[in-house]
MIVO-583023 format. One line per field, with one value per residue: z negated, y negated, x of N, C-alpha, C in turn; residue in one letter. Coordinates in nm, 3 decimals, m for minus. Each point is the difference from the previous one (the first is absolute). Example, Ala and Ser with C-alpha at 12.3 -4.5 7.8 and 13.67 -1.06 7.14 Angstrom:
! MIVO-583023
n.Z [m0.780, 0.072]
n.Y [0.569, m0.105]
n.X [1.319, m0.035]
ca.Z [0.000, m0.006]
ca.Y [m0.119, m0.119]
ca.X [m0.089, 0.082]
c.Z [0.000, m0.073]
c.Y [m0.120, m0.109]
c.X [0.090, m0.077]
r [A, S]
***
This chain:
! MIVO-583023
n.Z [m0.344, m0.097, 0.059, m0.089, 0.120, m0.108, 0.030, 0.034, 0.063, m0.045, m0.045, m0.093, m0.036, m0.151, 0.044, 0.141, m0.063, m0.107, 0.088, 0.007, m0.079, m0.023, 0.093, m0.040, m0.144, 0.061, 0.075, m0.143, 0.091, 0.091, m0.039, 0.051, 0.047, 0.025, m0.142, 0.013, m0.061, m0.104, m0.042, 0.028, m0.083, m0.110, 0.064, 0.005, m0.122, m0.029, 0.071, m0.058, m0.129, m0.015, 0.043, m0.037, m0.041, m0.087, m0.092, m0.059, 0.006, 0.008, m0.051, 0.063, 0.086, 0.012, 0.066, 0.075, m0.022, 0.140, m0.012, 0.175, 0.100, 0.104, 0.048, m0.137, m0.078, 0.080, m0.046, m0.107, 0.042, 0.145, m0.105, m0.087, 0.063]
n.Y [m6.026, 0.005, 0.106, 0.042, 0.038, 0.072, m0.051, 0.188, 0.013, m0.064, 0.076, m0.071, 0.078, m0.060, m0.113, 0.001, 0.111, m0.139, m0.050, 0.084, 0.022, m0.118, m0.046, 0.114, m0.020, m0.111, m0.003, 0.064, m0.025, 0.058, 0.046, 0.046, 0.115, m0.093, 0.053, m0.145, 0.013, m0.033, 0.052, 0.103, m0.012, m0.033, 0.108, 0.060, m0.054, m0.008, 0.160, 0.004, m0.024, 0.088, 0.087, m0.103, 0.082, m0.049, m0.099, m0.106, m0.027, m0.089, 0.008, m0.091, 0.032, 0.119, m0.058, 0.085, 0.131, 0.060, 0.157, 0.005, 0.124, m0.007, 0.087, m0.021, m0.069, 0.047, 0.122, m0.033, m0.022, 0.084, 0.060, m0.037, 0.026]
n.X [m0.253, 0.111, 0.048, 0.072, 0.078, m0.009, 0.142, m0.030, 0.112, m0.086, m0.084, 0.041, 0.090, m0.023, 0.008, 0.080, 0.081, 0.005, m0.007, 0.078, 0.078, 0.013, 0.056, 0.084, m0.044, 0.018, 0.130, 0.063, 0.164, m0.047, 0.118, m0.098, 0.009, 0.091, m0.028, 0.012, 0.110, 0.035, 0.097, m0.030, m0.124, 0.073, 0.032, m0.117, m0.078, 0.065, m0.020, m0.132, 0.048, 0.015, m0.049, m0.043, m0.027, 0.069, m0.027, 0.078, m0.130, 0.045, m0.139, 0.040, m0.160, 0.029, 0.153, m0.005, 0.016, 0.002, 0.036, 0.036, m0.071, 0.075, m0.039, m0.062, 0.135, 0.056, m0.109, 0.017, 0.162, m0.003, m0.021, 0.071, 0.062]
ca.Z [m0.108, m0.001, m0.045, 0.061, m0.031, m0.097, 0.022, m0.120, m0.031, m0.045, m0.136, m0.099, 0.039, m0.090, 0.035, 0.072, m0.056, m0.084, 0.091, 0.058, m0.105, m0.037, 0.170, m0.006, m0.068, 0.017, 0.161, m0.049, 0.081, 0.065, 0.065, 0.062, m0.083, m0.127, m0.126, 0.004, m0.112, 0.066, 0.072, 0.177, 0.068, 0.018, 0.097, 0.125, 0.103, 0.005, 0.130, 0.100, 0.043, 0.062, 0.121, 0.040, m0.008, m0.128, m0.018, m0.157, m0.019, m0.107, 0.022, m0.069, m0.102, m0.107, m0.107, 0.013, 0.090, 0.057, 0.085, 0.091, 0.153, 0.116, 0.092, m0.019, m0.030, 0.157, 0.076, m0.077, 0.058, 0.136, m0.023, m0.059, 0.106]
ca.Y [0.094, m0.012, 0.143, 0.035, 0.143, 0.010, 0.143, 0.048, m0.020, m0.135, 0.027, 0.129, 0.146, m0.015, m0.028, 0.100, 0.147, m0.026, m0.006, 0.142, 0.057, m0.072, 0.023, 0.139, 0.001, m0.107, 0.043, 0.162, 0.079, 0.148, 0.043, 0.134, 0.115, 0.020, m0.124, m0.026, m0.105, m0.162, m0.070, 0.032, m0.114, m0.129, 0.025, m0.011, m0.183, m0.036, m0.039, m0.112, m0.184, 0.012, 0.009, m0.104, 0.133, m0.030, m0.116, m0.055, m0.119, m0.118, m0.039, m0.157, m0.031, 0.082, 0.038, 0.166, 0.106, 0.185, 0.055, m0.004, 0.079, m0.089, 0.007, m0.034, m0.139, m0.081, m0.016, m0.115, m0.160, m0.039, 0.008, m0.133, m0.120]
ca.X [0.115, 0.114, 0.059, 0.095, 0.094, 0.121, 0.115, 0.040, 0.131, 0.016, m0.091, 0.044, m0.091, m0.081, m0.092, m0.049, m0.033, m0.181, m0.056, m0.036, m0.087, m0.144, m0.052, m0.028, m0.071, m0.101, m0.078, m0.080, m0.006, m0.014, 0.137, 0.005, m0.029, 0.134, m0.030, 0.100, 0.026, m0.038, 0.127, m0.037, m0.047, 0.080, 0.156, m0.056, 0.007, 0.157, 0.003, m0.093, 0.072, 0.142, m0.045, m0.099, m0.113, m0.089, 0.034, m0.042, m0.106, m0.037, m0.104, 0.004, m0.122, m0.023, 0.066, 0.014, 0.026, m0.009, 0.054, m0.110, 0.046, 0.018, m0.089, m0.085, m0.022, m0.018, m0.149, m0.094, 0.004, m0.073, m0.179, m0.073, 0.048]
c.Z [0.058, m0.042, 0.095, m0.062, m0.051, 0.028, m0.137, m0.069, m0.009, m0.176, m0.113, 0.004, m0.069, 0.024, 0.126, m0.023, m0.067, 0.131, 0.090, m0.089, m0.002, 0.145, m0.002, m0.065, 0.032, 0.125, 0.021, 0.189, 0.035, 0.029, 0.065, m0.116, m0.097, m0.083, 0.016, m0.217, 0.026, 0.031, 0.147, 0.062, 0.022, 0.074, 0.111, 0.050, m0.035, 0.118, 0.108, 0.003, 0.065, 0.162, 0.087, m0.001, m0.087, m0.024, m0.116, 0.015, m0.106, 0.046, m0.098, m0.102, m0.097, m0.117, 0.002, 0.089, 0.050, 0.095, 0.081, 0.079, 0.030, 0.096, m0.070, m0.005, 0.154, 0.039, m0.110, 0.037, 0.072, m0.046, m0.058, 0.109, 0.111]
c.Y [m0.030, 0.074, m0.044, 0.116, m0.044, 0.156, 0.027, m0.007, m0.127, 0.019, 0.091, 0.140, 0.061, m0.046, 0.049, 0.098, m0.039, m0.055, 0.094, 0.082, m0.026, 0.017, 0.171, 0.010, m0.057, 0.124, 0.173, 0.026, 0.144, 0.062, 0.122, 0.145, 0.042, m0.102, m0.067, m0.058, m0.168, m0.016, 0.080, m0.156, m0.127, 0.014, m0.021, m0.149, m0.030, 0.008, m0.034, m0.136, 0.019, 0.009, m0.070, 0.026, m0.123, m0.158, m0.042, m0.100, m0.118, m0.123, m0.178, m0.064, 0.076, 0.050, 0.146, 0.012, 0.093, 0.023, 0.022, 0.076, m0.151, 0.000, 0.021, m0.161, m0.058, 0.035, m0.075, m0.113, m0.010, m0.022, m0.127, m0.176, 0.006]
c.X [0.090, 0.101, 0.178, 0.075, 0.154, 0.070, m0.022, 0.100, 0.071, m0.011, 0.101, m0.049, m0.066, m0.130, m0.104, m0.087, m0.110, m0.095, m0.066, m0.092, m0.162, m0.069, m0.078, m0.091, m0.146, m0.102, m0.058, 0.002, 0.029, 0.106, m0.044, m0.024, 0.080, 0.036, 0.171, 0.020, 0.018, 0.166, 0.015, m0.135, 0.097, 0.092, m0.111, m0.028, 0.119, 0.068, m0.062, 0.019, 0.176, m0.035, m0.095, m0.154, m0.105, 0.042, m0.022, m0.047, 0.013, m0.124, 0.018, m0.047, m0.045, 0.092, 0.033, 0.089, m0.015, 0.024, m0.085, 0.057, 0.032, m0.125, m0.108, m0.033, 0.009, m0.117, m0.055, 0.030, m0.064, m0.134, m0.004, 0.030, m0.121]
r [M, D, I, V, E, I, Q, Y, D, Q, L, E, S, S, T, L, K, M, L, I, E, E, F, I, M, R, E, G, T, D, Y, G, A, V, E, M, D, L, D, Q, K, I, S, M, V, I, N, Q, L, K, N, G, E, A, A, L, M, W, D, I, N, L, Q, S, S, N, I, V, L, K, N, N, F, N, K, Q, S, T, N, T, K]
***
């Protein structure tokens, strides 16, 4: 499995926004008791990328990207070794 991290700030802002929107829609993530609109969810994911809680990953073999929480990615990485 060949996965590399892409620095979110290396992407065009429109590309990053598109990837985040796709991630939000795919994940159907629960953001707690308070409903959030799409812009709020995008801001939340950007903040997670900025503070290192999440990472933008590229799978070389599948030619696809994903946003993952770093602690989840680290757990998956150690389980596959």
